[in-house]
N, C-alpha and C positions, 0 to 999 in steps of 0.2 A: 668745642669749636673752634676748627681754623679760620685763622682767616685769608681772606682773599687777596693775594699778590696784586698791589697797585703799580700800575706804571707811569713810570715816569721820565717825563721827554729831559728833562736834566737832573745831575746828579748834585744834591749840596748836600754842605755838613748836616745840615737838618736833614735833608731824608735820611742820611744815613742815622740817624738817631731815631727817628722811625721806624726807619726798617729794625732795627732792633726791638722795640716796641711790639710792634705788631712780628714779629717771630722769624723776618725774613731774615734771612742768613746773606752776608755782604762777599762780594768776589771782587779779588783786588789781583792784579798783577802787576808788574815794571816793565817800562819798556824809555828806553832812550834816543829814540830817532823819530821821524816822522812817517816814514814807511810802516815801523812796526806798531806803534801808537793806532796807527789810522785803523790797521786790521785787528785791534784786541778794542778801541773803541767801538769798530762799528759789528762785534760781535754780541757786543750787549755788556760789557765791562762795568761795572758800578767805581771803580776805584784803579787808578793808575799811577801806581809811585814809580816816581823818577829815584830812583834810587841810588845808595851813594857805591850801590854795586856794581854803577857802570863802571868803576874802578878795578875791577876785574874781570867782567865782561867785555868791556869796550875796551879798555885800555891791558889789559894783561898784568895787573898790578898782583901782589899776593894777597894786600890785604886791601881794606875801603879809605886807611889813613891818608895816601897819598892826592884824592882828588881834589881840585881845588874849588872853592866860589866861583869862579869866572868859568868853568870847565861845567860845574853843576845848573849855570846859568844856561848856556850853550846846549844844553842838552834838554833843561824844561822847554826853551823856547822850540827848539823843534818836534815835539811834543806836542804843546800846546795847539800849533797851527794845524795839528793831525784831527784834534776831536770836537765830537762836536753835540757827545752825551754825558761823557761821565766823568768825577772829581779827581782833580789833579792836584796830587800831594811830592810835594820835593823834598830829599832830603836835606839837610842845611847838615854841611859838610866839616870835619873834624879840624878843630881850632877854629872854627868860629863863630861860635856862639860860647863855651862852656866854660873862657873865662873871667869876662865881663859881659854882663846884662846890654850894656850900651855897644857892644861890639855884635852881639848877639840880635838884638835890633837892626842895626845896619846891615847886617848879611841877609836878614828875613824880607827886611824892605828893597834891595836889589834885585832879590831874584821874586820877588813879586811883579815891582816894576820895571824891569826887562824883560823877565820872561812870559808874564802876564800869567802866572800859576796860578790855583785858587785859595792852596794852603802851605805850612810845610810842616815837616817831622825831625823831631830833635828828639837822641838818646839820653835818657837818665833822669831820677826822680826828684827829688830832695835836692840832693848837690846842683841843679840846674832849674830852679825855682823860680830865683832871681828873673834869670835870663827869658822863662817862659810868659811869667807877670809883663816882662819890658814889651814882648812881642804882643802878646795880646791886647793889653792896653793898648796899642796901638792898631787893635781891629784885623791883626793877622790872622787866622783859625790854623789851631796846631794841634796836631798830631801827635802823641808819647810814643816810649818806643821801650819798652823793659825788659828783662830777664836777660838774655844775651846780647851784649851791644857790642856789635862788630869792632866799633873807633875806642871801644878799649882792649881789643885783645893782645895790647902787650903786658894789659894788667893783669886778662885772666888767665894766660898764656895757653889758651888752647878753645876750641870752638865746643865742647862740650857742655851739657845739659846744666841751665843753672837752676835753683833755688831749688835743688834736691834736699838741702838742710833747713835747720827747721829756722834758725835765724834770719836767714837770705830768705827763707820762703816769708815769713814775716812780714822783711823789708819789702819785700816784692810786692804783699799788700796792702802795704801801707803809703808806698809809693805812688799806688793805684788808683787808692783815696783822694790824696794830694791831687792830681793831675787832674782827676775829675773835680774838685773841689777850685782850681787852679783856673781853670775853665774851658780843657784841654775838648775838643769835640769826640777823641778816639782814642783809641792806644794800641799796638802793636805789641803783641806780647811770643816772645824766641826761642825756641828751645827749653820750655820748662813745661814738667810733670803736667799732664791732662788733667787730674785732678784739681790741681791748686789751679789751672789757668777757669776753668769750668768757677771755682770757687769765685775767685775774682771778677768771671763776668755776670756773676749771679750778684755780685756785690756793689755793681756800682750802674748806675744808670745811661753810660756814654758807650759807644758798640768797643767790644775788644777783638781787635780782627790777628787772628792767629798763625804761627807757622813754625811746624813741630812744635805743638799748644793741644793739640788735639781737636774734637770734635766739638764740644760741650762750648766754645768760644761763640762769638757773634758772627763770623764772618772767617777765610780762608784767603791770605798772599801768598805768591810763590814767584821766583822770579821765573821771568819767560821762559828764556834763553836757557833754563834746567829742565818745565815743564815740557817743553819740547825738543829737548832731545839734541841740542844744539853742543851744550857741553856735557859732553857723553860720558866724562872721566869723574864726575858726580856726582856721587850715592849714596847723600844721606837718608836714613830712617825714614823720615817723615814725605820726602820728595816722592810723588805720582809722575813720571812720564807718561803723555799723552800721547805724543811724537817721537821717534828715532831719527829727525832730520839730519842725524850727522850721517846716519850710511846713507839715504837717499841724497844728499847733497853731493857727498863724498862720489859715487857711484853717477848721479849727472854728469860732475864737472868732470872725471876718467872718461863719458861718455862721449860728452865736448872734445876732450882734449883727442881721444882716436879719431872722431871726427875730422877735425879738423886736419891732423898726421895725415888720413888718409884721402884729404878732399873732395870726403863727403858733405862734410858743410861748407860753405852753400851749396844746396843745388840750385835747379834752373828756378824754382819759384822761390826763389830767397835773393835775389838778384835784382837790380832794374837794366 
């Protein structure tokens, strides 16, 4: 028997748990600026992730490692000013939480106070449990992130699928249970086998949101610039492109240049 979809005027961490319980899938996309966030929120997205992927998408870095806490706060503040309905989750950047739980708490508090964000996300399981505890004890909602953890790219050496071997898969399942027990409200699973991801989603009561983790989880997340085809050179298996904005924008820019050069723009109706 299917459950009627509930209409949410405002999405909260409680809403996401309720959505999982009711069998409603969770939609999540990234945004890093006011204009994009306003469009994404108006479309009815459930969650906006202000991801440290801004390091790649907005700043052109090869990895997520270089982005700073101040830069994440800037992006998060821009997004928060745009939204009316969705939940906003902000990544704690590399170096702001891994080594010292007190520093982790300070970083999370800065994001919440200075940007107005609703929650934070951080990568890792057992190795960062003390930081998670510290942040949760301060009343700050935490989303976990397991599987491929891009901030650890230099440790892994590759962006390949994680947890294909039994030992790593068992650790991932244990970490997911731990994150639930600690009090995280959701977990992102990135680039793990679909069967494993479904097992994890079915073993815990909090939502599991996948990226490259199959359809058996509780929701999906993509980088907006990837799914609308602005980052046209990026072709992972898990990505579905809903637009090809790279070609459309290039064509528009070329037409503008041509019109300016030929004095076709502005015409009489486009001047004072």
